[in-house]
C-alpha positions, 0 to 999 in steps of 0.5 A: 336605607330606613325601611322600617320603623325602627330604624326611622326612629333610631335616625330621628332620635339620634339627629336630635341628640346629636343636635341638642349636644351641639347646641349644648357645647355651643351654649357652653363655650359661648357662655361659661368656657368664653367669660372663664378665658377672657377672665383668667387673661384679664387676671393674667394680665394685671399679674404681668403688668404688677410684675413689669412694674416691680422690676422697673423700680428695682435695680441688677442686684434686687431683680436677681435677689427678687428672682432667686427668692420666686425661685427658692420658693415652694409654691407649686403655682410659681416656677421661675427659670432661664429659658423658654419650656421646651415644647410649649405652645406645639400643642395648643388647645382650643382654650389655650388659643383663645387665652393666647388671643385675648391677651394679645388682642385685649391687653396688649401682651406680646404673644413672644412673651407669652408661653403655655407648656404641655402640663398647662403652666402659663410662662412670661417673660420678663426683662432685667437688667442681667438677662431676662427670666421666665415666670409662672404663676398661674396655670392653665388646664393642661386638656382642653375643655371642650374636648372633655365636653365632647368626651362626656357628650359622646357618652351621654349620646351612646347612653341616649341612644342605647335607652332610646333603642331599648325604649323602641325595641320595647314598643316594636314588638308588639308590632312584630306580633302584630305582623306575625299574626297578620302574616298567618292569616291566609285565608279569611277563615283564619281567625286572628287571636293575638291579644295585645294590652300596651301600649293603648294605640297598638292594643286597639289596633289588635281589636279591630283585627280581631273584630275584623277577622270574626266578621271575616271568618262570619263572612266566608261560612256564609259563603261557603253554606250559599255556594253549597246551596248553589251547588244543589240548586243548580246542579240538580234541574242540570240533571233533570235537563240532562235526563230530559235530553236523553228521553228526547227520541225522535228529536232534531238530533242537531238540536240535542246534541245543541243542548246538550253541548250547552249543559256540559258548558254550564256544568263547567262553567259552574264547577269552575265558578265554584272552584274559584270561590272556594279556593284551594287552601283547606285540601291536604296536601299529601305524596301523590304519584305525579306521572299519572296525575298528567297522564289523567290530565291528558286523557281528558283534553280534546286532543290527547294524541297531540299531548307529548308527556316528558313526567319521570314515571317514579316520580311522587311529590306533595302537592294539593291533589285536585289543585293540581289536576284543576290548574293543569286541564286549565293550563292544557285546556288553553294549549289545546284551544288558542296554541298549536302542535306540538304540545308538551308538559315537562316536569321537574323537581329542582331543590324542593321545588316542583316545576310543571311547564305546558309548552306549545307551538302557538302565539301565547300572550304578552308580558302586558296581557298577563296581568289582565288576564289573571284576573277573575274572569278576564278573557283574552280577544282568542278566547271571547268566544269560547266556552269559557268563564274566565276564570282559568288562569285565576284559577291557576294562581290560586292553586300556585299560591295554594302551595307557596308558589307562583305561575309565570308563561315565557314567550319564545320564538316558537314555543310559548310555555306557561310555568307552574312552580309548587313548593315542596314541603317535606318531600 
């Protein structure tokens, strides 16, 4: 699977080099080796004809004397034998096969009269009045030149690939640094501070990321300042409105109660807006007893008597306490408002993963609804007439990601489960 730039470049480099080597092999074979073989075959055919003509002009005694003279010659390329060489033509190379084919097709030399031994000697059968002689007057390459070219090309291919891979790794190194730096930027407030000088194109991307990071940091600071102002400006009139409602005496009790409920609703929505806008990344992770935290969530819900806890009393976890508290409030609030009793909160730790489940006997939501309802301000059909702001599950997802975990939902025949998985670090 070519799933990385390094693998893709190596594949392209290998294919290009291999194609270039194959083209070179074809050109060398066609323009260098083939003409050389044809010229050697022509010279050999002329030599054979000259020897045949010489033998034909000699009587039997002269033929024997000439053969013995050649046999006594110390020249290494001139050999004389009474029989055909052993193991001749058993393992012919492409060079030898083409040489014999040219002799046969272009020069009329019968293949039975020519043989090539394992050392590359070309033997020619000479018919005489007494007995035939086998003469060797030239030598071909003992090994196939094409095989040598393949070896040379293989070495060249490996060398080119080694150089290409080294070059690609040199190019990929700043890309890897760039990727690691971007991965560390989990929040807009994180600063990209990696300086890459070479190559020029990657350095340009790095500078662009530096500028973008600075702009995001400034926007995050402005947003935090705006949220602080909104929180102050809205909470102050809400507090005054509460005080005014408390001072109303003799007024319509139902009207006052409705007004107080709307104030509580506005405060709850405001808190969710601020929680979602601020996020939970900045909160410190610390060791917290889980049972009291969950007990606090149960006591704050509308039906605490309907909630059963299955949380060990001695379980201590490392979490962002306020974030987990807010997530459990939202999950339990949904179970109380839209689910059915019995409602359970179950927790466990397995392989450094804290799992907290909120279960109820309601219908819950389908798998198709989950991606939609996890988005900010999305609300299900059963919640459209409620008092929520549509941020509950989005906040739960924020809390899970702040702990490096996930939130899951499981719909069974008689049970709906919301499952919060949080990674435990340094437990």
